[in-house]
ZAMARGU-4260 file (C-alpha; in steps of 0.2 Angstrom, whole numbers, plus 5000, padded with zeros to 4 digits):
<rodrens>
0) 5483/5385/5529 | 5480/5391/5547 | 5467/5403/5540 | 5458/5390/5530 | 5458/5378/5545
5) 5449/5390/5556 | 5436/5394/5543 | 5432/5376/5541 | 5430/5373/5559 | 5419/5389/5561
10) 5407/5383/5547 | 5406/5365/5554 | 5402/5372/5571 | 5389/5384/5564 | 5379/5370/5555
15) 5380/5360/5571 | 5374/5375/5582 | 5359/5379/5570 | 5354/5360/5568 | 5353/5357/5586
20) 5344/5373/5590 | 5331/5369/5577 | 5328/5351/5584 | 5327/5358/5602 | 5314/5372/5598
25) 5305/5368/5582 | 5291/5359/5592 | 5288/5374/5603 | 5284/5387/5590 | 5265/5389/5593
30) 5256/5404/5586 | 5249/5416/5598 | 5234/5427/5597 | 5239/5445/5595 | 5230/5457/5608
35) 5220/5471/5599 | 5211/5487/5604 | 5199/5497/5593 | 5200/5516/5591 | 5184/5526/5593
40) 5180/5540/5581 | 5177/5557/5588 | 5161/5567/5584 | 5166/5583/5594 | 5183/5590/5598
45) 5193/5584/5614 | 5201/5597/5626 | 5218/5591/5632 | 5217/5595/5650 | 5221/5578/5659
50) 5203/5575/5662 | 5194/5561/5653 | 5177/5569/5655 | 5171/5570/5637 | 5158/5557/5632
55) 5169/5549/5619 | 5180/5542/5632 | 5165/5533/5639 | 5162/5525/5622 | 5179/5519/5618
60) 5186/5502/5620 | 5197/5499/5635 | 5214/5490/5635 | 5217/5482/5652 | 5226/5466/5658
65) 5243/5475/5660 | 5256/5462/5666 | 5273/5464/5674 | 5289/5465/5665 | 5298/5467/5682
70) 5300/5463/5696 | 5289/5447/5693 | 5288/5444/5674 | 5271/5438/5668 | 5261/5442/5685
75) 5247/5455/5684 | 5251/5473/5688 | 5248/5477/5706 | 5240/5494/5701 | 5227/5492/5687
80) 5229/5502/5671 | 5216/5507/5658 | 5219/5514/5641 | 5208/5520/5627 | 5211/5527/5610
85) 5201/5540/5600 | 5204/5547/5583 | 5197/5562/5574 | 5202/5577/5563 | 5215/5583/5576
90) 5225/5566/5576 | 5226/5551/5588 | 5220/5554/5606 | 5226/5542/5620 | 5218/5542/5637
95) 5225/5532/5652 | 5218/5530/5669 | 5233/5524/5680 | 5225/5518/5696 | 5236/5519/5712
100) 5230/5513/5730 | 5242/5526/5737 | 5240/5542/5726 | 5250/5552/5738 | 5265/5542/5734
105) 5264/5545/5715 | 5281/5552/5710 | 5280/5568/5701 | 5298/5573/5699 | 5301/5587/5687
110) 5314/5586/5673 | 5318/5593/5656 | 5309/5586/5640 | 5316/5569/5635 | 5323/5566/5653
115) 5316/5549/5657 | 5319/5552/5675 | 5314/5544/5691 | 5295/5547/5691 | 5279/5538/5687
120) 5278/5537/5668 | 5266/5531/5655 | 5272/5527/5637 | 5264/5523/5621 | 5273/5516/5605
125) 5265/5517/5588 | 5270/5506/5574 | 5259/5516/5562 | 5267/5509/5546 | 5265/5491/5553
130) 5282/5487/5547 | 5287/5478/5563 | 5304/5488/5562 | 5301/5505/5569 | 5289/5514/5581
135) 5285/5532/5586 | 5286/5533/5605 | 5277/5546/5616 | 5278/5546/5635 | 5272/5558/5649
140) 5277/5558/5667 | 5265/5561/5682 | 5273/5579/5682 | 5268/5582/5664 | 5285/5580/5656
145) 5285/5574/5638 | 5296/5561/5631 | 5297/5556/5613 | 5308/5547/5601 | 5310/5533/5587
150) 5310/5515/5594 | 5321/5503/5584 | 5317/5485/5579 | 5325/5478/5595 | 5322/5488/5610
155) 5329/5477/5624 | 5321/5482/5641 | 5309/5496/5643 | 5319/5507/5654 | 5315/5513/5671
160) 5323/5527/5680 | 5338/5527/5669 | 5344/5539/5656 | 5331/5533/5643 | 5320/5519/5636
165) 5331/5506/5629 | 5331/5506/5610 | 5324/5523/5608 | 5332/5537/5598 | 5327/5552/5609
170) 5334/5565/5597 | 5318/5565/5587 | 5306/5578/5594 | 5288/5579/5588 | 5275/5593/5592
175) 5261/5585/5601 | 5250/5589/5616 | 5247/5581/5633 | 5242/5585/5651 | 5240/5575/5667
180) 5230/5576/5683 | 5232/5567/5700 | 5216/5561/5708 | 5211/5551/5724 | 5211/5535/5713
185) 5228/5538/5704 | 5233/5549/5690 | 5227/5552/5672 | 5236/5555/5656 | 5228/5563/5640
190) 5238/5565/5624 | 5234/5572/5607 | 5246/5566/5593 | 5244/5575/5576 | 5244/5564/5561
195) 5258/5575/5554 | 5269/5568/5567 | 5266/5550/5561 | 5270/5541/5545 | 5256/5529/5539
200) 5250/5522/5522 | 5236/5530/5512 | 5223/5517/5514 | 5205/5518/5520 | 5207/5506/5535
205) 5222/5508/5546 | 5230/5494/5556 | 5244/5499/5567 | 5255/5491/5580 | 5253/5498/5598
210) 5262/5495/5614 | 5259/5503/5632 | 5272/5504/5646 | 5269/5510/5664 | 5283/5513/5676
215) 5280/5514/5695 | 5298/5517/5702 | 5294/5516/5721 | 5288/5498/5718 | 5301/5494/5705
220) 5287/5489/5694 | 5286/5490/5675 | 5270/5484/5667 | 5266/5482/5649 | 5252/5479/5636
225) 5255/5467/5628 | 5269/5459/5638 | 5284/5455/5628 | 5295/5442/5639 | 5314/5445/5641
230) 5318/5430/5631 | 5309/5438/5616 | 5315/5456/5618 | 5325/5455/5602 | 5309/5455/5592
235) 5300/5468/5603 | 5291/5479/5589 | 5286/5463/5580 | 5276/5458/5595 | 5266/5474/5598
240) 5247/5473/5599 | 5236/5479/5586 | 5227/5496/5585 | 5212/5494/5573 | 5196/5502/5567
245) 5205/5519/5561 | 5195/5523/5545 | 5196/5537/5532 | 5211/5547/5539 | 5224/5555/5528
250) 5243/5558/5531 | 5246/5576/5535 | 5261/5585/5529 | 5274/5590/5542 | 5282/5606/5538
255) 5293/5615/5551 | 5305/5629/5549 | 5316/5633/5564 | 5328/5648/5562 | 5340/5653/5576
260) 5350/5668/5581 | 5365/5666/5592 | 5376/5679/5601 | 5392/5673/5609 | 5407/5680/5619
265) 5424/5671/5620 | 5440/5673/5630 | 5456/5663/5631 | 5474/5665/5634 | 5484/5674/5621
270) 5496/5661/5614 | 5508/5675/5608 | 5508/5684/5625 | 5506/5671/5639 | 5496/5678/5654
275) 5486/5690/5644 | 5468/5687/5638 | 5461/5689/5621 | 5442/5691/5618 | 5430/5691/5604
280) 5411/5693/5601 | 5401/5686/5587 | 5383/5685/5581 | 5377/5672/5569 | 5361/5665/5561
285) 5356/5649/5554 | 5341/5637/5554 | 5334/5620/5551 | 5320/5615/5540 | 5309/5599/5540
290) 5297/5596/5526 | 5286/5581/5524 | 5286/5576/5505 | 5271/5565/5505 | 5265/5553/5519
295) 5281/5543/5521 | 5296/5554/5516 | 5304/5568/5525 | 5317/5581/5520 | 5328/5589/5534
300) 5341/5603/5531 | 5352/5613/5541 | 5361/5629/5537 | 5376/5636/5547 | 5371/5625/5562
305) 5376/5629/5579 | 5378/5616/5593 | 5385/5627/5607 | 5372/5619/5619 | 5379/5602/5617
310) 5389/5595/5632 | 5408/5594/5629 | 5417/5578/5626 | 5424/5570/5642 | 5443/5570/5644
315) 5451/5553/5643 | 5468/5545/5644 | 5471/5535/5628 | 5489/5527/5626 | 5483/5514/5613
320) 5486/5513/5595 | 5469/5518/5591 | 5459/5535/5591 | 5446/5538/5603 | 5428/5539/5596
325) 5416/5550/5605 | 5397/5548/5605 | 5388/5560/5592 | 5377/5572/5602 | 5373/5585/5589
330) 5354/5585/5586 | 5353/5586/5567 | 5365/5571/5565 | 5358/5560/5580 | 5340/5561/5574
335) 5336/5547/5562 | 5353/5540/5562 | 5347/5523/5564 | 5342/5523/5545 | 5360/5525/5540
340) 5368/5513/5552 | 5379/5500/5544 | 5389/5491/5557 | 5406/5483/5552 | 5411/5472/5567
345) 5414/5485/5581 | 5415/5499/5568 | 5403/5509/5557 | 5404/5515/5539 | 5396/5531/5544
350) 5403/5541/5559 | 5395/5558/5558 | 5407/5565/5570 | 5419/5566/5555 | 5407/5579/5547
355) 5413/5596/5553 | 5429/5589/5562 | 5441/5598/5550 | 5431/5614/5547 | 5414/5622/5552
360) 5399/5614/5544 | 5391/5626/5530 | 5375/5615/5528 | 5368/5598/5528 | 5353/5589/5520
365) 5345/5572/5523 | 5330/5564/5515 | 5322/5548/5523 | 5307/5538/5520 | 5298/5522/5516
370) 5288/5516/5502 | 5273/5506/5503 | 5283/5491/5496 | 5293/5491/5512 | 5309/5500/5505
375) 5317/5511/5518 | 5329/5524/5511 | 5340/5539/5517 | 5352/5551/5509 | 5363/5563/5518
380) 5375/5576/5511 | 5385/5589/5520 | 5398/5603/5516 | 5411/5611/5528 | 5424/5624/5526
385) 5431/5640/5533 | 5423/5656/5528 | 5408/5647/5519 | 5420/5640/5507 | 5414/5622/5504
390) 5430/5613/5504 | 5425/5596/5512 | 5411/5586/5505 | 5402/5571/5512 | 5388/5560/5505
395) 5379/5545/5511 | 5365/5534/5503 | 5357/5520/5512 | 5342/5508/5508 | 5335/5493/5516
400) 5321/5482/5509 | 5309/5473/5520 | 5306/5455/5515 | 5291/5447/5523 | 5287/5453/5541
405) 5304/5452/5549 | 5319/5450/5536 | 5328/5464/5527 | 5341/5466/5513 | 5350/5483/5511
410) 5365/5493/5505 | 5375/5508/5508 | 5387/5520/5498 | 5397/5534/5506 | 5408/5547/5498
415) 5421/5559/5505 | 5431/5572/5495 | 5444/5583/5504 | 5448/5600/5497 | 5459/5604/5482
420) 5466/5618/5492 | 5474/5605/5504 | 5484/5597/5490 | 5496/5589/5502 | 5482/5578/5510
425) 5469/5578/5496 | 5460/5562/5494 | 5444/5554/5488 | 5436/5540/5497 | 5421/5528/5493
430) 5414/5515/5504 | 5400/5503/5501 | 5392/5487/5505 | 5377/5476/5507 | 5369/5469/5523
435) 5356/5456/5526 | 5346/5450/5541 | 5336/5435/5535 | 5324/5427/5549 | 5314/5411/5549
440) 5305/5399/5560 | 5293/5413/5566 | 5307/5425/5569 | 5316/5414/5581 | 5331/5410/5570
445) 5341/5419/5557 | 5356/5423/5547 | 5364/5440/5545 | 5380/5448/5539 | 5387/5460/5527
450) 5400/5462/5513 | 5409/5479/5511 | 5422/5488/5502 | 5433/5504/5504 | 5442/5513/5490
455) 5454/5528/5495 | 5463/5538/5482 | 5476/5551/5485 | 5472/5561/5470 | 5488/5571/5469
460) 5499/5556/5471 | 5489/5545/5459 | 5488/5531/5472 | 5473/5521/5476 | 5470/5508/5489
465) 5455/5496/5490 | 5450/5484/5504 | 5435/5473/5508 | 5427/5466/5524 | 5413/5453/5527
470) 5403/5444/5540 | 5392/5429/5541 | 5382/5424/5556 | 5369/5411/5560 | 5358/5416/5575
475) 5346/5410/5587 | 5336/5426/5592 | 5324/5421/5606 | 5321/5409/5620 | 5330/5405/5636
480) 5346/5401/5626 | 5351/5414/5612 | 5367/5416/5602 | 5376/5416/5586 | 5391/5408/5577
485) 5400/5416/5563 | 5415/5422/5554 | 5422/5439/5550 | 5435/5444/5537 | 5444/5461/5536
490) 5457/5464/5523 | 5473/5474/5528 | 5468/5488/5516 | 5450/5490/5522 | 5449/5507/5529
495) 5433/5517/5531 | 5440/5530/5543 | 5438/5546/5532 | 5419/5545/5535 | 5417/5530/5546
500) 5425/5522/5561 | 5436/5506/5563 | 5449/5502/5576 | 5457/5487/5567 | 5457/5477/5551
505) 5468/5463/5544 | 5460/5448/5552 | 5450/5433/5549 | 5440/5428/5565 | 5428/5415/5571
510) 5415/5420/5584 | 5403/5411/5595 | 5392/5419/5608 | 5378/5413/5619 | 5366/5421/5631
515) 5355/5412/5644 | 5341/5419/5654 | 5341/5409/5670 | 5324/5402/5673 | 5317/5410/5657
520) 5320/5427/5664 | 5308/5425/5678 | 5310/5426/5697 | 5317/5411/5707 | 5323/5409/5725
525) 5330/5426/5731 | 5332/5433/5714 | 5320/5442/5702 | 5331/5437/5687 | 5348/5432/5682
530) 5357/5430/5666 | 5373/5423/5659 | 5383/5426/5643 | 5399/5421/5635 | 5409/5426/5620
535) 5423/5416/5611 | 5434/5422/5597 | 5449/5415/5587 | 5458/5427/5575 | 5472/5425/5563
540) 5480/5439/5552 | 5472/5441/5535 | 5488/5444/5525 | 5500/5433/5534 | 5489/5420/5543
545) 5499/5422/5560 | 5489/5418/5576 | 5481/5434/5583 | 5474/5425/5598 | 5460/5415/5606
550) 5450/5426/5618 | 5435/5422/5629 | 5424/5433/5639 | 5410/5428/5651 | 5398/5439/5662
555) 5383/5437/5673 | 5370/5449/5680 | 5359/5445/5696 | 5345/5455/5703 | 5339/5451/5720
560) 5321/5452/5726 | 5327/5467/5737 | 5330/5476/5720 | 5349/5476/5723 | 5360/5469/5709
565) 5377/5462/5706 | 5386/5459/5689 | 5403/5452/5685 | 5414/5449/5670 | 5429/5438/5667
570) 5440/5441/5651 | 5454/5431/5645 | 5465/5437/5630 | 5477/5427/5620 | 5474/5411/5630
575) 5487/5401/5619 | 5497/5416/5614 | 5495/5428/5599 | 5502/5443/5591 | 5496/5461/5591
580) 5498/5469/5573 | 5495/5487/5579 | 5505/5491/5595 | 5521/5495/5586 | 5512/5508/5575
585) 5517/5501/5559 | 5533/5491/5563 | 5526/5473/5562 | 5518/5461/5575 | 5522/5459/5593
590) 5519/5444/5604 | 5508/5452/5616 | 5507/5442/5633 | 5492/5433/5639 | 5481/5443/5650
595) 5466/5440/5662 | 5454/5453/5668 | 5440/5453/5681 | 5426/5466/5684 | 5413/5467/5698
600) 5399/5480/5700 | 5386/5482/5714 | 5370/5492/5713 | 5359/5497/5727 | 5340/5496/5728
605) 5333/5505/5713 | 5317/5509/5722 | 5326/5522/5733 | 5327/5540/5728 | 5346/5538/5729
610) 5357/5525/5721 | 5375/5520/5723 | 5385/5508/5712 | 5403/5504/5717 | 5414/5495/5704
615) 5431/5486/5704 | 5442/5479/5690 | 5459/5471/5689 | 5469/5465/5675 | 5484/5454/5675
620) 5498/5452/5662 | 5508/5437/5660 | 5527/5441/5663 | 5522/5456/5674 | 5511/5471/5675
625) 5494/5474/5683 | 5480/5486/5680 | 5467/5492/5693 | 5452/5502/5693 | 5440/5508/5707
630) 5425/5518/5704 | 5409/5524/5713 | 5393/5531/5704 | 5379/5539/5713 | 5363/5548/5709
635) 5350/5557/5721 | 5333/5564/5717 | 5332/5578/5730 | 5314/5582/5730 | 5304/5585/5714
640) 5315/5598/5706 | 5334/5593/5709 | 5343/5578/5702 | 5361/5575/5707 | 5373/5562/5700
645) 5392/5560/5702 | 5405/5547/5696 | 5423/5546/5703 | 5435/5533/5696 | 5453/5530/5699
650) 5464/5519/5687 | 5482/5513/5690 | 5494/5503/5679 | 5510/5496/5686 | 5524/5488/5675
655) 5513/5485/5660 | 5524/5482/5645 | 5519/5494/5631 | 5525/5502/5616 | 5535/5519/5619
660) 5541/5525/5603 | 5548/5520/5586 | 5566/5526/5586 | 5579/5530/5572 | 5597/5524/5576
665) 5613/5527/5565 | 5629/5518/5565 | 5643/5531/5563 | 5662/5526/5563 | 5659/5513/5577
670) 5647/5525/5587 | 5629/5525/5588 | 5617/5540/5586 | 5599/5542/5590 | 5587/5553/5582
675) 5582/5568/5592 | 5564/5565/5587 | 5554/5549/5586 | 5553/5548/5567 | 5559/5538/5552
680) 5577/5540/5546 | 5570/5547/5530 | 5562/5561/5540 | 5577/5566/5550 | 5591/5577/5544
685) 5609/5574/5549 | 5608/5588/5562 | 5594/5580/5571 | 5604/5565/5577 | 5613/5564/5594
690) 5627/5553/5600 | 5623/5539/5613 | 5634/5540/5628 | 5634/5521/5630 | 5630/5512/5614
695) 5638/5495/5616 | 5621/5487/5619 | 5616/5492/5602 | 5630/5482/5594 | 5622/5466/5601
700) 5604/5470/5599 | 5605/5476/5581 | 5620/5465/5575 | 5608/5453/5565 | 5594/5465/5561
705) 5593/5472/5544 | 5595/5491/5542 | 5581/5503/5537 | 5593/5510/5524 | 5612/5511/5523
710) 5618/5513/5541 | 5601/5518/5548 | 5590/5507/5559 | 5571/5510/5563 | 5565/5499/5578
715) 5551/5499/5591 | 5556/5503/5609 | 5545/5496/5623 | 5545/5501/5641 | 5536/5496/5658
720) 5522/5508/5660 | 5515/5516/5676 | 5500/5527/5675 | 5488/5535/5687 | 5472/5543/5682
725) 5458/5551/5692 | 5441/5556/5684 | 5428/5565/5694 | 5412/5570/5685 | 5397/5579/5692
730) 5380/5582/5684 | 5365/5591/5691 | 5348/5597/5684 | 5337/5610/5692 | 5320/5610/5685
735) 5310/5626/5688 | 5294/5622/5678 | 5290/5609/5665 | 5298/5620/5651 | 5312/5628/5661
740) 5328/5619/5667 | 5346/5622/5672 | 5359/5609/5668 | 5376/5608/5676 | 5391/5597/5670
745) 5408/5597/5678 | 5423/5585/5675 | 5440/5586/5683 | 5452/5574/5675 | 5470/5571/5680
750) 5482/5558/5673 | 5501/5555/5674 | 5512/5542/5668 | 5530/5536/5665 | 5540/5522/5655
755) 5555/5514/5662 | 5566/5498/5660 | 5566/5500/5641 | 5568/5486/5628 | 5570/5485/5609
760) 5559/5474/5599 | 5572/5463/5591 | 5560/5452/5582 | 5541/5449/5584 | 5544/5437/5599
765) 5559/5445/5607 | 5561/5461/5618 | 5580/5464/5623 | 5584/5476/5637 | 5591/5493/5632
770) 5597/5502/5648 | 5606/5515/5638 | 5590/5522/5630 | 5593/5541/5634 | 5575/5547/5632
775) 5563/5549/5647 | 5545/5547/5643 | 5535/5555/5657 | 5520/5565/5657 | 5505/5573/5666
780) 5488/5579/5660 | 5477/5591/5669 | 5459/5595/5663 | 5444/5604/5670 | 5428/5607/5660
785) 5411/5613/5664 | 5395/5617/5655 | 5380/5626/5662 | 5365/5627/5651 | 5349/5636/5655
790) 5335/5629/5643 | 5318/5637/5641 | 5305/5629/5629 | 5294/5644/5628 | 5282/5636/5616
795) 5281/5619/5608 | 5297/5616/5597 | 5304/5634/5601 | 5319/5635/5613 | 5330/5648/5621
800) 5347/5642/5627 | 5359/5652/5638 | 5376/5643/5639 | 5392/5645/5649 | 5407/5634/5644
805) 5423/5634/5654 | 5439/5624/5651 | 5456/5623/5658 | 5469/5611/5650 | 5487/5608/5652
810) 5500/5594/5647 | 5517/5593/5654 | 5530/5582/5646 | 5549/5580/5648 | 5559/5584/5633
815) 5566/5567/5629 | 5584/5573/5627 | 5584/5587/5639 | 5594/5588/5655 | 5587/5578/5670
820) 5574/5588/5679 | 5558/5586/5690 | 5547/5572/5683 | 5529/5577/5680 | 5524/5559/5685
825) 5530/5563/5703 | 5518/5578/5705 | 5507/5575/5720 | 5488/5575/5716 | 5486/5591/5726
830) 5499/5600/5716 | 5490/5594/5700 | 5473/5601/5706 | 5481/5617/5711 | 5490/5618/5694
835) 5474/5615/5685 | 5465/5629/5693 | 5480/5641/5691 | 5478/5640/5672 | 5470/5654/5663
840) 5453/5647/5657 | 5444/5647/5640 | 5427/5654/5643 | 5412/5655/5631 | 5395/5662/5634
845) 5382/5661/5621 | 5363/5665/5620 | 5354/5655/5607 | 5336/5657/5602 | 5326/5647/5590
850) 5308/5648/5584 | 5298/5634/5576 | 5285/5639/5562 | 5273/5625/5559 | 5263/5624/5543
</rodrens>
């Protein structure tokens, strides 16, 4: 009954939200003329030298009238920009004259390829299929650094001095040509983009979507043609201008073969003889292949891939009931991943980090494309196993049909099969589903959602488990006010984690979100812009209907005219109470107390060559317990060749009530015994129980609690947790030339914690003190990792890497039933640092060279 009531309220609110939004804005949806630019056909070849001195440039039509995205949205650019487009046998040519009244202040900071750093930039995005969903993006900095990627259907802001352009998948690398020059009037960009790097239909007259962006960091100015306002950013590609008059060009096949050779040396401490080193060397080969199968279909394959140049995952302290999910960084899996994305709430049906997690990848293949009828599709298969024995198999198929200009309907199916040689854990898993994004009223409103299933079979045990999940949202997608209202349902048996990622299931949830661009995203008073958002959810358990809590989060961002900014966030969880289904790790719900959290962050003037961002957060837990975090991020462009960035963050917990262990107790002739290990009674032998010195408390605590079996009890033990964590991360990039760079990454991570004032969870609402608990739960964790990568792109698409990886890790825990000794929690931070650098490190040095053959 409780579940049905929440769903009914959600549906009613959804209708009200949609109806009032339509009434408010339906009269304001006026058609706007789309800006256009015509391409000019070449008669003679163009030399890419950063000089627009060929006669064809004088004949081409000019795109002007760039307008500011920031700081003053809608205002004309303070520095004029002129762009022309040519086409010929060699591909599409883009020429841009970027005027600047102070050419000596143009920032020409060097960086590696795809490093959208602090420099003057010019970027062009081409929707060559005119599907209004994806675009090929090409950028060049005033230092001549190339940037390319695939831009998704949203896109958010255009980027600017940050790690990249919002909404762009930078893992896609094309082979194209560019050059720049700086004059006394500004700077010039000249590009040549071969047809083989693009996808477009086989028709006589081509019409493409096109968009230009210019970034001038010293002014904090980003200008666009055409300008897409902040309140319409969710529909970015749909609002590109049009590139016209490209006639009688044919799609070219894109065939790339990239073999690699890698040689490595490794050293580590001998686990059998502590203090001694063991070393080994290896040589390996592999390769990647990319083949264009027609104008709009691409096949990618990799054999025996090596990702030794990829940065190591950061160390984290995770004491929750859920695993830590790290970002995918391996190029083969990152490139084009947007085709396979199928989000299920805060999870995904495909999490490519699963591939190769249990054994080395032998090979992987993916095919992707788009038909003229608007059907986008992708298929991915991979095998992994030791000694080239394919023991783990993975498969994914994804399709999405475009409906009209903006709507889509799609589906996905994934497959995982574990090896028969691992009979103990062998399983076969299928997941699948359909998703929809239906938009109407000129792309300003929509409904979206999904329906999904999972089926996991333990083949040896003959057991099978099937679950389902679904979501339905109504949305307002553009305007000063945006948001959605909807419902999510996840059954308690929905589990995609063999090939996907999901932290929690077993809930029915109503959701409401709003976003507001204050003053329409334009400047007012002392502010360039400001926004406000809020998110409200109410959840109940799917299988029992118990209340999981009412949560609310709100945040706001304010950017001053001085280019400084502040942002803050307030979060309230379980406002009227609620239960946590997962904290006990399988022993039922727990009445988690109400909590409130606050975060604040400040950023200095983004126009400076250095930036600092201090941040602070605090969380309060009803009934006692607090969490604090204090951090400082900074970056500094030291001249044109050196970038430095660092982050230091400290986190503290004090008296936070948390799960400690699930313990087995046995009643034996009036005495109580405790399991030596925190396991179920069925997993402990008689010899693995120890007598409790003071067991009278258990008589009262467990007197009316049903046993696990016989005289055995299995219960959750909670404690008040104190933790300390320090994270110091440093990155630097030294760029010697456009194609030669050195990247350095270092992370020192220290953590320690302890539990005290133990309690037993008697029922889901009651924790009872258990002072006789004999186990101590105290720990410390030390980690230091560094990666140094020398990268040389000695020809387009061909790269040499020299990599040194260095790691030191140690974890100290008190044996729960051992005699009392010094606590690892009490170790001073200086001792932890010294201990870390006294460890024998793991070292790996590799040399990897790849060469790209183009056909």
